[in-house]
Backbone as a ProteinNet text record, in pm:
[ID]
protein_1_A
[PRIMARY]
MMELQIELLLEIFRICINMAQTMRVSLAGFNTLTNTDPNNFSLFVDQSVDYILIKQKASGSVSVSGTTNVAHGLGYVSFCLAFVETSSGVFRKLFSSPIDGSGYWFEINSTNLALRNTSGNAKTFKYYIFYDVIV
[TERTIARY]
-3970.9	-4014.7	-3923.1	-3835.4	-3698.4	-3592.9	-3586	-3516.5	-3548.2	-3593.7	-3667.4	-3577	-3684.8	-3690.1	-3495.6	-3434.4	-3294.3	-3264.7	-3296.9	-3210.9	-3250	-3422.3	-3440.4	-3384.7	-3342.4	-3250.8	-3100	-3029.9	-2911.8	-2887.7	-3046	-3020.3	-3019.6	-3118.9	-3102.3	-2965.7	-2925.9	-2760.9	-2661.2	-2605.8	-2573.7	-2606	-2756.4	-2746.6	-2710	-2739.1	-2731.3	-2561.7	-2417.2	-2371	-2297.6	-2350.8	-2333.8	-2382	-2427.9	-2488.5	-2427.9	-2319.5	-2287.3	-2318.7	-2294.6	-2347.2	-2281.9	-2389	-2311	-2428.3	-2342.4	-2370.4	-2352.1	-2454.7	-2456.4	-2520.6	-2452.9	-2483.2	-2493	-2586.4	-2583.9	-2556.7	-2491.9	-2450.3	-2603.9	-2674.9	-2815.3	-2862.9	-2926	-2981.3	-2927	-2900.2	-2849	-2931	-2997.6	-3028.7	-2945.4	-2965.4	-2909	-2886.6	-3069.8	-3089.4	-2968.1	-3060.9	-2969.9	-2909.2	-2803.5	-2664.9	-2562.9	-2480.4	-2320.2	-2232.2	-2245.9	-2051.3	-2033.6	-1938.8	-1918.1	-1831.8	-1840.9	-1831.8	-1979.1	-2110.2	-2214.5	-2239.4	-2158.3	-2140.1	-2112.4	-2161	-2059.4	-1991.2	-2058.8	-2010.9	-2069.3	-1906.9	-1949.9	-1936.7	-2002.8	-1888.9	-1960.3	-1899.9	-1939.8	-1822.5	-1867.4	-1769.9	-1729.6	-1805.6	-1778.6	-1639.2	-1567.9	-1476	-1387.2	-1443.3	-1352.1	-1315.2	-1381.9	-1313	-1407.8	-1393.6	-1430	-1453.4	-1564.9	-1540	-1573.9	-1479.5	-1611.1	-1508.5	-1648.3	-1584.9	-1514.1	-1388.5	-1362	-1303	-1399.9	-1351.4	-1200.6	-1164.5	-1062.3	-958.7	-844.8	-754.2	-640.3	-558	-424.5	-391.7	-279.3	-255.3	-202.3	-234.7	-138.1	-167.8	-104.7	-1.1	-77.6	-206.5	-296	-252.3	-267.9	-323.2	-393	-449.3	-577.8	-644.7	-706.4	-861.5	-724.5	-796.8	-733.5	-850.8	-867.8	-1015.1	-937.4	-1051.7	-1004.3	-1093.9	-1097.7	-1183.7	-1235.9	-1386.4	-1414.1	-1530.1	-1608.2	-1713.4	-1837.3	-1855.7	-1918.8	-2069.1	-2104.1	-2262.6	-2368.5	-2306	-2353.9	-2263.1	-2336	-2222.2	-2180.2	-2102.5	-2044.1	-1995.2	-1978.5	-1920	-1757.9	-1667.5	-1546.2	-1520.1	-1355.3	-1319	-1197.7	-1168.8	-1010.9	-918.5	-878.4	-728	-651.1	-585	-442.4	-296.6	-243.6	-130.8	-96.7	-100.2	-95	39.7	143	239.1	319.6	423.6	499.6	455.7	366.6	309.6	195.4	118.5	-4.4	-94.4	-201.3	-333.6	-434.6	-461.9	-662	-726.4	-839.4	-996.1	-1023.3	-1082.2	-1129.2	-1279.9	-1367.2	-1526.1	-1577	-1609.6	-1717.3	-1777.3	-1723.4	-1716.5	-1596.5	-1578.9	-1478.2	-1529.3	-1573.9	-1634.1	-1564.4	-1422.4	-1346.6	-1227.8	-1256	-1139.5	-1023.1	-1027.1	-816.4	-804.4	-935.8	-874.1	-900.9	-986.2	-881.6	-1080.2	-1015.7	-1194.3	-1219.1	-1322.8	-1334.1	-1467.9	-1533.3	-1653.5	-1718.8	-1767.8	-1774.2	-1948.3	-1919	-2022.6	-2085.2	-2105.4	-2161.5	-2053.5	-1941.1	-1831	-1677	-1675.9	-1548.4	-1519.8	-1396.6	-1367	-1361.4	-1366.2	-1270.9	-1223.2	-1061.7	-987.7	-968.2	-990.6	-952.2	-850.2	-747.4	-630.2	-618.2	-702.4	-664.6	-582	-489.9	-389.3	-257.8	-294.5	-145.1	-42.2	-42.7	109	-33.5	108.6	119.5	92.2	-0.1	-23	-89.3	-9.2	-79.5	-184.6	-254.8	-399.3	-426.4	-488.1	-544.5	-645.7	-735.8	-824.9	-867.3	-991.7	-1099.8	-1206.6	-1251.9	-1353.4	-1465.4	-1558.7	-1648.8	-1756.1	-1814	-1904.9	-2047.7	-2066.3	-2130.4	-2212.6	-2297.8	-2338.3	-2484.3	-2444.8	-2493.8	-2632.3	-2631.2	-2714.5	-2775.2
-4482.2	-4318.4	-4226.7	-4302	-4250.5	-4238	-4311.4	-4295	-4203.2	-4221	-4044.9	-3924.9	-3928.5	-3785.2	-3781.4	-3864	-3879.5	-3772.3	-3846	-3804.2	-3613.3	-3648.1	-3528.8	-3389.3	-3409.4	-3350.2	-3294.9	-3427	-3432	-3305.2	-3297.3	-3237.7	-3061.4	-3038.1	-2920.5	-2912.4	-2995	-2956.3	-2916.6	-2951	-2955	-2793.7	-2794	-2626.6	-2527.2	-2532.6	-2461	-2447.5	-2564.7	-2517.1	-2460.6	-2478	-2419.4	-2283.8	-2202	-2129.2	-1968.1	-1875.4	-1813.4	-1699.1	-1696.5	-1636.6	-1467.7	-1377.8	-1222.5	-1142.2	-1029.6	-944.7	-741.1	-691.7	-608.5	-454.6	-361.3	-231.5	-76.1	-72.8	21.9	139.4	249.1	351.5	404	524.7	640.7	580.6	529.6	532.4	395	329.5	175.7	71.8	16.5	-158	-218.6	-273.3	-476.7	-484.9	-507.8	-652.1	-656.5	-559.8	-532.2	-513.9	-434	-357.1	-467.8	-435.8	-595.1	-465.9	-305.3	-261.5	-281.7	-307.9	-355.2	-198.3	-109.9	56.2	168.4	110.8	114.1	124.4	35.4	-16.9	41.1	94.3	136.2	-26.2	-137.6	-230.6	-414.8	-459.7	-578.8	-662.6	-747.7	-918.2	-994	-1059	-1170.2	-1250.2	-1408.2	-1510.2	-1552.5	-1565.8	-1601.4	-1499.7	-1403.3	-1379.4	-1335.3	-1355.3	-1315.7	-1195.1	-1089.8	-971	-881.8	-783.9	-738	-586.4	-454.9	-334.1	-278.9	-121.6	-72.6	78	232.3	264	408	440.1	515.6	668.9	761.4	931.1	983.4	929	1032.8	923.3	944.4	857	959.1	951	1019.9	979.4	1098.3	1101.1	1286.6	1300.9	1449.1	1448.1	1517.1	1541.6	1659.1	1647.9	1670.5	1789.2	1873.9	1990.6	2104.4	2065.8	2137.8	2073	2114.1	2075.5	2086.6	1988.2	2047.4	1917.9	1999.1	2000.6	1960.6	1804.2	1815.7	1780	1851.8	1912.2	1728.7	1698.2	1616.2	1623.1	1734.9	1832.9	1700.9	1662.5	1573.5	1587.4	1670.7	1732.7	1696	1536.8	1461.1	1396.1	1407.9	1332.4	1156.9	1180.9	1028.2	939.3	798.8	734	735.3	726.3	758.4	708.2	660	602	678.4	712.3	774.3	706.1	756.1	659.7	752.5	705.2	870.1	698.7	822.4	699.4	732.1	640.3	694.1	624.8	532.7	497.9	458.9	460.8	452.8	332.1	297.6	283.2	153.7	248.8	195.9	264.2	207.6	328.1	304	404.3	295.5	379.5	350.8	381.1	504.5	607.1	686.4	691.8	791.6	817.1	926.5	1010.5	1068.9	1209	1149.2	1281	1272.7	1298.1	1300.7	1189.7	1050.4	1008.4	920.9	875.6	839.2	913.7	1075.9	1148.1	1154.2	1092.7	1107.2	1241.2	1278.7	1465.9	1435.3	1279.2	1326.1	1200.7	1310.9	1248.9	1297.9	1220.5	1337.9	1401.5	1459.2	1524.5	1563.5	1488	1507.2	1600.3	1656.5	1707.6	1694.2	1772.7	1754.3	1790.6	1899.9	1877.3	1919	1864.2	1904.2	1788.9	1678.6	1589.4	1634	1697.6	1767.1	1678.7	1649.7	1548.7	1679.7	1606.8	1701.8	1670.3	1723.7	1701.9	1781.3	1760.2	1829.2	1775	1700.1	1625.7	1791.8	1883.1	1952.2	1872.8	1754.1	1729.2	1609.5	1711	1679.5	1493.4	1463.3	1323.3	1299.8	1146.4	1125.9	1108	1100.2	1091	1030.3	915	822.2	895.5	873.4	874.9	851.6	780.4	716.6	758.5	794.3	880.4	777.3	774.4	638.4	737.5	725.7	740.4	706.8	609.2	582.7	717.7	743.5	830.6	716.4	873.4	797.6	934.6	1022.2	1098.8	1125.2
3157.5	3211.3	3308.5	3389.6	3414.7	3363.9	3251.8	3147	3076.6	3056.7	2971.2	3054.8	3148.4	3240.5	3249.3	3286.4	3285.3	3144.2	3050.2	2913.7	2903.7	2907.4	2956.9	3020.2	3136.7	3223.6	3182.4	3097.3	3087.6	2972.9	2904.3	2785.4	2806.5	2916.9	2941.4	2971.7	3099.6	3130.3	3034.6	2978	2872.3	2763.9	2733.6	2712.2	2802.8	2917.7	3010.2	3014.6	2993.3	2979	2813.2	2715.6	2642	2631.2	2703.6	2679.3	2714.6	2648.7	2702.7	2875.2	2928.7	3046	3055.2	3065	3025	3097	3200.3	3246.7	3165.1	3148	3093.3	3156.8	3182.8	3153.6	3109.4	2977.9	2943.6	2939.1	2914	2881.1	2893.5	2905.4	2855.9	2692.2	2710.8	2541.7	2485	2512	2472.5	2553.6	2425.7	2470.3	2475.3	2614.9	2651.1	2591.5	2589.9	2479.1	2357.8	2267.9	2124	2044.4	2214.8	2138.3	2195.4	2114.4	2090.3	2108.7	2104.6	2125.4	2247.7	2283.3	2431.7	2442.5	2369.3	2431.7	2439.3	2375.3	2486.6	2548.4	2696.2	2823.7	2893.5	3026	3191.4	3226	3192.4	3282.2	3119	3106.7	3046.2	3043.4	3052.9	3137.3	3056.1	2944.5	2825.4	2835.2	2864.6	2950.8	2796.5	2655	2570.6	2540	2561.9	2543.7	2643.6	2839.3	2888.7	2933.9	2927.3	2973.8	3105.1	3162	3204.4	3194.8	3096.7	3035.7	3176.6	3229.5	3321.5	3225.4	3228.1	3220.6	3311.5	3267.9	3381.5	3291.6	3353.1	3308	3385.4	3477.5	3524.6	3583.5	3661.3	3759.4	3751	3876.3	3913.3	4011.4	4019.9	4194.1	4179.3	4276.2	4340.7	4531	4490.1	4652.1	4692.4	4849.7	4871.5	5005.1	5044.5	5156.2	5192.4	5248.1	5219.9	5164.1	5040.6	4978.5	4766.3	4723.1	4541.1	4469.4	4362.9	4334.2	4150.4	4155.1	4019	3960	3844.6	3708.7	3640.8	3620.1	3540.4	3438.4	3527.6	3369.7	3315.9	3405.8	3319.7	3384.9	3400.1	3451.1	3566.9	3600	3734.3	3808.4	3916.5	4007.6	4025.6	3986.7	3934.2	3979.4	3995.7	4133.5	4109.1	4223.6	4211.8	4402.5	4347.5	4458	4452.6	4560.5	4603.5	4726.4	4790.3	4831.6	4873.9	5026.1	5059.2	5105.8	5084.3	5108.5	5273	5331.6	5495.7	5521.7	5509.1	5487.6	5407	5303.6	5241.1	5155.7	5047.3	4992.7	4969.8	5167.7	5219.2	5163.7	5093.9	5071.2	5146.5	5165.2	5255.1	5165.5	5152.5	5085.2	5192.6	5102.7	5178.3	5187.1	5280.2	5209.7	5206.7	5140	5135.4	5230.9	5362.9	5427.4	5592.8	5660.1	5734.3	5836.6	5840.6	5907	6019.1	5984.7	6081.2	6175.7	6118.5	6259.8	6211.6	6058.5	5989.1	5939.3	5900.9	5832	5715.9	5642.6	5441.6	5429	5356.1	5268.6	5162	5049.3	4961.3	4906.7	4839	4813.5	4615.8	4559.8	4493.9	4417.5	4297.5	4267.3	4140.7	4079.1	3903	3787.5	3895.1	3817.7	3872.7	3978.7	4057.4	4115.5	4158.9	4302.9	4369.7	4486	4589	4689.2	4714.6	4796.3	4836.4	5023	5144.7	5211.2	5278.2	5323.4	5499.3	5605.9	5728.9	5838	5808	5857.7	5912.5	5819.6	5799.7	5783.4	5766.7	5662.7	5479.2	5398.3	5286.9	5271.8	5159.8	5152.3	4986.2	4964.3	4826.3	4825.3	4764	4714.4	4533	4533.1	4485.1	4406.8	4312.8	4285.1	4129.3	4120.7	3938.7	3988	3825.3	3821.3	3738.2	3769.9	3637.7	3617.6	3478.5	3371.9	3473.1	3563.2	3585.6	3716.5	3673.2	3787.1	3894.6	4023.4	4174.6	4229.5	4158.4	4222	4061.4
[MASK]
+++++++++++++++++++++++++++++++++++++++++++++++++++++++++++++++++++++++++++++++++++++++++++++++++++++++++++++++++++++++++++++++++++++++

């Protein structure tokens, strides 16, 4: 009886090892269970091909003194990341409101990403705008 249980556990273990592990988040209107085209996903992780696909709308680097608007035109508030160069080659992640008193932050709405700098000195900002809906 014990040998049969061990054999069964070993077979289950072999099946689990041979199964491809995936994680998928589809874009609106696509079924994650039946769709196989990676272009229809905002996140596509597939162990069998070993890659991650994250949909990005735009990215760039701009010098900001005051406010600089970056148009994305998505029609919704999307996920974004923004960074400011605090010293040569050193970038710091920004928040979406001026909570730390540094004078650097960003705001995003359905049409624009606004990069804000109230420090008095022009700074280099880097930004990444993704297709993922936040609100």
